[in-house]
C-alpha positions in Angstrom: 10.5 1.2 4.6 7.5 2.0 2.6 8.3 4.7 0.1 6.2 7.9 -0.1 4.1 8.2 -3.2 2.0 11.1 -4.6 -0.9 11.5 -7.0 1.6 12.6 -9.6 3.7 9.5 -9.6 1.0 6.9 -8.8 0.4 6.0 -12.5 4.0 5.3 -13.2 5.0 3.6 -10.0 1.8 1.5 -9.3 -0.4 1.2 -12.3 2.4 0.6 -14.8 4.3 -1.8 -12.6 4.1 -5.5 -13.6 4.5 -7.0 -10.1 2.7 -6.7 -6.8 2.3 -3.3 -5.1 0.9 -2.5 -1.7 -0.2 1.1 -1.1 -0.8 2.2 2.5 -3.4 5.1 2.5 -2.7 7.0 5.7 -2.7 10.4 7.4 -0.4 12.0 10.1 -3.4 12.6 12.5 -4.6 9.0 12.3 -3.8 6.9 15.4 -4.3 3.5 13.8 -2.2 4.6 10.8 0.7 5.3 13.2 0.5 1.7 14.5 0.1 0.3 10.9 3.1 2.3 9.6 5.9 0.3 11.3 4.2 -2.9 10.2 4.3 -1.8 6.6 7.9 -0.6 7.0 8.9 -4.0 8.4 7.3 -5.8 5.4 8.9 -3.3 3.0 12.3 -4.0 4.5 11.9 -7.8 4.1 10.9 -7.4 0.5 13.3 -4.6 -0.4 15.4 -6.9 -2.6 12.5 -8.5 -4.4 12.1 -6.8 -7.9 8.5 -8.0 -8.1 7.3 -6.1 -5.0 6.8 -2.4 -4.3 5.4 -0.9 -1.1 4.3 2.7 -0.9 2.7 5.1 1.6 0.2 7.6 0.3 -0.7 10.5 2.6 -4.4 11.1 1.9 -4.3 14.7 3.1 -1.7 15.6 0.5 -2.9 13.4 -2.3 -6.7 13.6 -2.5 -7.0 12.5 -6.2 -5.8 8.9 -5.7 -7.8 8.6 -2.5 -10.9 9.7 -4.3 -10.3 7.5 -7.3 -10.1 4.4 -5.2 -12.9 5.4 -2.9 -10.8 5.3 0.3 -13.2 6.5 3.0 -11.5 5.1 6.1 -7.8 4.9 7.0 -5.6 3.1 7.3 -6.5 1.3 4.1 -4.2 -1.0 2.2 -4.8 -1.7 -1.5 -2.9 -4.5 -3.2 -2.3 -4.1 -6.9 -1.1 -6.9 -9.3 0.0 -5.9 -12.7 -1.5 -2.4 -12.1 -4.9 -3.7 -11.2 -6.4 -3.2 -7.7 -7.1 -6.8 -6.5 -7.5 -6.6 -2.7 -8.4 -4.0 -0.1 -7.9 -4.2 3.6 -9.5 -1.5 5.7 -8.5 -0.7 9.2 -5.5 -1.8 11.3 -4.3 -5.2 10.2 -1.8 -7.6 11.7 1.5 -8.2 9.9 0.6 -11.8 9.2 -2.6 -10.9 7.3 -0.7 -8.4 5.1 2.2 -10.7 4.4 0.0 -13.7 3.7 -1.9 -11.7 1.1 1.3 -10.5 -0.5 2.7 -14.1 -0.7 -0.6 -15.3 -2.2 -0.5 -12.7 -4.9 3.2 -13.4 -5.7 2.3 -17.1 -6.1 -0.6 -16.5 -8.5 
């Protein structure tokens, strides 16, 4: 399952991590986010034993600083980080295959 993350722990958990991180920017009231959530959880479960992968969920209503910093205007938005740098953004509901393909691509680089 994607772990909740906040503005306060974003720096340590995402920007200072050497591997690949996916952050799912979402909100409780967002219908497409509720569809995307289980997809993210399934991917997180598959990669839960991989020390090079972290998958987080950031509630934009509760964490406006990070949302603003990364100019997230629509949700759901997935931002992929590698070595702490934002390297890919997917906006809108995305199929599991697209997300996992991008994750695999970043792990192979």
